[in-house]
C-alpha positions in Angstrom: 154.4 96.2 140.6 153.2 99.4 139.0 153.6 99.5 134.9 152.6 95.6 135.4 150.5 94.1 132.4 150.7 97.3 130.2 151.3 95.4 127.2 147.3 95.8 126.5 146.7 99.4 126.6 149.0 102.1 125.2 150.1 103.9 128.7 151.3 103.5 132.2 150.2 104.4 135.9 151.5 108.0 135.5 149.2 108.7 132.4 146.1 107.2 132.4 143.6 107.2 129.4 140.5 109.5 129.4 138.2 107.0 130.9 140.5 105.6 133.4 141.1 108.9 134.4 137.4 109.5 135.5 136.9 106.1 137.1 139.8 106.3 139.0 139.2 109.9 140.1 135.9 109.0 141.2 137.1 106.0 143.1 139.6 108.4 145.0 136.8 110.7 145.6 134.4 108.5 147.1 136.7 105.8 148.8 135.3 102.9 146.9 132.8 101.7 143.8 131.1 98.4 142.2 133.4 96.2 140.6 130.5 96.7 137.4 131.6 100.4 137.1 135.3 99.6 136.5 134.6 96.9 134.1 135.4 99.3 130.9 139.0 100.0 132.1 140.5 96.8 132.9 143.5 98.5 133.0 142.8 100.3 136.5 143.3 96.4 137.7 146.0 95.8 135.8 148.1 98.6 137.1 146.9 98.1 140.7 145.1 101.5 140.7 142.3 99.3 142.2 141.9 96.1 143.9 139.2 94.3 145.1 137.6 95.2 148.9 138.6 92.3 151.3 135.2 92.7 153.1 133.0 92.2 149.7 134.4 91.5 146.6 131.6 93.2 144.3 133.2 96.3 144.9 136.7 97.8 144.2 139.0 100.2 146.5 141.6 102.7 145.1 145.3 102.3 146.1 146.2 105.4 147.6 147.9 107.9 145.3 151.0 108.3 147.9 151.3 104.0 147.7 151.2 104.4 144.0 153.5 107.0 144.0 155.7 105.2 146.3 155.7 102.2 143.9 156.3 104.0 140.8 159.1 105.6 142.2 160.5 102.3 143.6 160.4 100.7 139.9 162.2 103.8 138.5 165.3 103.9 141.0 167.3 101.6 138.8 166.8 103.6 135.7 166.5 107.2 137.2 169.1 108.6 134.7 166.8 107.5 131.6 163.5 108.2 133.5 164.1 111.8 135.1 160.8 112.8 132.7 158.6 110.1 133.5 159.4 110.8 137.4 158.1 114.2 136.7 154.9 113.4 135.2 154.2 110.8 137.5 154.6 113.3 140.6 152.3 116.1 138.6 149.8 113.4 137.9 149.7 112.0 141.7 149.7 115.0 143.0 146.6 116.0 141.4 144.8 112.7 142.4 145.9 113.2 145.8 144.2 116.6 146.0 140.7 114.7 145.3 141.0 112.3 148.3 141.8 114.8 151.5 139.4 112.1 153.6 141.6 109.0 152.4 143.6 107.8 155.1 147.4 107.2 154.1 148.8 103.8 153.8 150.5 102.6 156.9 153.8 102.0 155.7 154.2 103.5 151.8 157.2 101.2 151.4 155.7 97.9 152.5 152.4 98.2 151.5 149.0 97.6 153.2 148.7 95.2 156.0 146.5 93.0 153.9 146.2 93.2 149.8 144.0 91.3 147.6 146.3 90.3 144.4 143.3 89.7 141.5 144.6 87.2 138.4 147.9 85.1 138.5 150.1 87.7 136.9 149.6 89.5 140.0 150.2 86.9 142.5 153.2 85.8 140.6 154.5 89.4 140.5 154.1 89.7 144.3 155.7 86.5 145.0 158.8 87.4 143.2 159.1 90.7 145.0 158.9 88.8 148.2 161.4 86.2 147.0 163.8 89.4 146.3 163.6 90.9 149.7 163.9 87.2 151.7 167.1 86.8 153.4 166.4 84.7 155.9 163.8 81.7 155.8 160.6 80.7 153.7 158.0 78.4 155.0 155.5 76.5 153.1 152.3 74.6 153.3 151.5 72.3 149.9 148.2 70.9 150.4 146.6 68.0 147.8 148.5 65.1 146.6 151.3 64.1 144.5 152.8 67.4 142.9 152.9 67.9 139.2 156.2 68.7 137.4 155.0 71.3 136.4 154.0 72.9 139.6 157.6 72.4 141.3 158.8 73.5 137.9 156.8 76.8 138.3 158.9 77.9 141.5 162.1 76.5 140.9 163.7 79.8 139.5 162.5 81.5 143.0 164.0 78.5 145.2 166.9 78.8 143.3 167.5 81.9 143.7 166.5 81.8 147.4 169.1 78.8 148.2 171.7 81.3 146.0 171.6 83.6 149.1 171.5 81.3 151.9 168.1 81.5 152.7 166.9 78.3 154.2 163.2 76.7 153.4 161.0 74.3 155.0 158.1 72.4 153.3 155.2 71.0 154.6 153.2 68.0 152.3 150.7 65.6 152.7 152.1 62.2 153.1 150.8 61.3 149.8 153.1 63.8 148.1 156.1 60.8 149.5 155.3 58.9 145.9 155.7 61.6 143.6 159.1 61.1 141.6 159.3 65.0 141.0 159.6 66.3 144.6 161.9 63.8 145.5 164.1 65.0 142.2 163.4 68.7 143.6 164.8 68.0 146.7 167.7 66.4 145.4 168.4 69.3 143.2 167.8 71.6 146.2 170.4 69.8 148.8 170.4 70.9 152.3 168.6 74.1 151.5 165.3 72.8 151.8 164.0 70.1 154.3 160.7 68.7 153.7 158.1 66.7 156.5 154.9 65.3 155.8 151.6 64.9 157.7 148.2 63.1 157.0 146.5 66.4 155.9 147.5 70.0 156.3 146.1 73.1 156.1 145.6 75.3 152.8 148.3 76.7 150.7 150.3 79.3 152.8 153.9 80.8 151.8 155.5 82.9 154.3 158.9 84.6 153.9 161.3 85.9 156.6 158.0 85.5 159.0 157.1 89.5 157.7 155.1 88.9 154.7 152.4 85.6 154.0 150.5 84.6 151.1 147.1 82.5 151.3 144.6 81.9 148.3 141.5 83.8 148.5 139.5 81.8 146.8 138.8 77.8 145.6 140.5 78.5 142.3 143.4 79.9 143.6 143.4 82.3 141.1 143.2 85.4 143.8 145.3 85.6 146.8 145.9 87.8 149.9 149.0 89.4 151.0 149.4 89.7 154.5 151.9 92.0 156.4 149.7 92.6 159.4 152.4 91.6 162.3 149.6 89.6 164.2 148.7 87.6 161.4 151.8 86.8 160.3 152.9 85.6 163.6 149.9 83.6 163.8 150.6 81.8 160.9 154.2 81.5 161.5 152.8 79.8 164.9 150.3 77.4 162.9 153.2 76.2 160.9 155.3 75.8 163.9 153.2 73.6 165.6 152.1 71.5 162.4 156.3 71.3 161.8 156.7 69.4 165.2 153.8 66.6 164.2 155.0 66.0 160.8 157.5 63.1 159.6 160.8 63.7 157.8 160.5 62.9 154.2 163.7 60.6 155.0 162.0 58.6 157.9 159.6 55.9 157.1 155.8 56.2 158.4 155.1 54.6 161.5 153.5 51.0 161.6 150.0 50.8 162.6 150.7 47.7 164.7 147.5 46.2 163.4 148.4 43.8 160.7 146.8 44.0 157.0 146.4 48.0 157.5 148.7 50.8 156.6 149.2 54.0 157.6 146.7 55.6 155.1 144.4 53.1 155.9 144.8 54.3 159.7 144.4 57.9 158.5 140.9 57.2 156.8 139.7 55.5 160.0 140.1 58.3 161.8 138.1 60.7 159.8 135.6 58.0 159.2 135.3 57.6 162.8 134.3 61.6 162.8 131.8 61.3 160.6 133.4 63.1 157.1 131.7 61.8 153.8 134.5 59.7 151.0 134.8 63.0 149.2 135.8 65.2 152.2 138.1 62.4 153.1 139.8 62.4 149.8 140.2 66.2 149.6 141.8 66.4 153.2 144.4 63.5 152.3 145.0 64.4 148.8 144.0 61.3 147.3 141.0 61.1 144.8 137.6 59.4 145.5 137.9 56.4 144.0 141.4 55.9 145.9 139.6 56.7 149.1 136.9 54.2 148.3 139.0 51.4 147.2 140.9 51.8 151.0 137.6 52.0 152.7 136.9 48.5 151.0 140.0 47.0 152.3 139.3 48.7 155.7 135.8 46.8 155.5 137.3 43.4 154.4 140.3 43.2 156.5 137.8 44.1 159.7 135.0 41.9 158.7 132.6 44.7 158.1 129.4 44.1 156.4 128.2 48.2 156.2 129.3 51.4 156.9 128.0 51.4 160.4 129.6 48.3 161.2 132.9 49.7 160.0 132.9 52.0 162.4 132.4 49.8 165.2 135.2 47.4 164.1 137.6 50.5 164.0 136.9 50.9 167.5 137.0 47.2 168.7 140.3 47.1 166.7 141.8 49.8 168.7 142.9 51.2 165.5 142.5 55.0 166.7 144.4 54.2 169.9 147.2 56.3 170.0 146.7 57.7 166.4 147.9 61.7 166.6 145.7 64.1 164.4 147.1 67.6 164.0 145.2 69.9 166.2 145.6 73.5 165.4 144.4 75.9 167.8 144.7 79.6 168.4 147.8 80.7 169.9 147.5 81.4 173.9 148.3 84.9 174.9 151.7 83.2 176.5 152.2 81.2 173.5 156.1 81.6 172.1 156.5 81.2 168.0 159.4 78.7 167.4 162.1 80.4 165.4 
């Protein structure tokens, strides 16, 4: 990741500009600094020398010089013959910075990075995902919330999926039931063949991508322009357990959705009825099921008509009277207990 995004300024992480040198040195000495102090030198964020503090996004913390050094050397390794002078320059620069931060704890694992890392910006996220894809050898687990996936979204990750399939990596994807109606998803799964297995649920958790059960990526804001890269074993194991429990409840994409057993009421309307019974508003129901608010309200109107309900309150009563929720299972993801085991 070192050196990424350097096109906007004529230097790399081993030779900072004068302003960047001052700000990074101050960050190393103090341990963190306000985000506004780094606004005049965006190169420090682009070069991953500063990153948002997970506990307070208004502050930036410096990447330990030891870790920056490790990234530089890892990136230069394949070009060592042509980069001998650059390696020497990086060693000299970052040994000087390391001398400024005697009180900074060393990274737990400079080879793998910190346990929790904030990725600010789509370019940083894509670079980290590509790096995890290259290191993956066994399996990838993903949760894809929302409704029908657009062609652009599927094409964006196709190069990673193709590379993984070429190395024999198995992939399991969880979607909402609504995604079944997208032709792009069906084409993608047909192209990937046996390398990808897909299942669906009425609703799923927020987006999750888990590589080899060692590194996970989750959104860090609603716009998904920031992400968290997680390498802490306990966090990654927890997310793997959540995925496994949802996977067992999900329905294979190749299997039809179960019939409700009530004439005139579809599986989706049964899901909406369950959320109505929990007291959720139309916008919340639509978001959780991956449909538009307009579509959600059309289904609620059909439910009311089918059950003969004249009001929202009466609809709740009729849903219970019709036995629409009897035996209807909704995913209940709880914290893994001390004796729980993660299915592999």
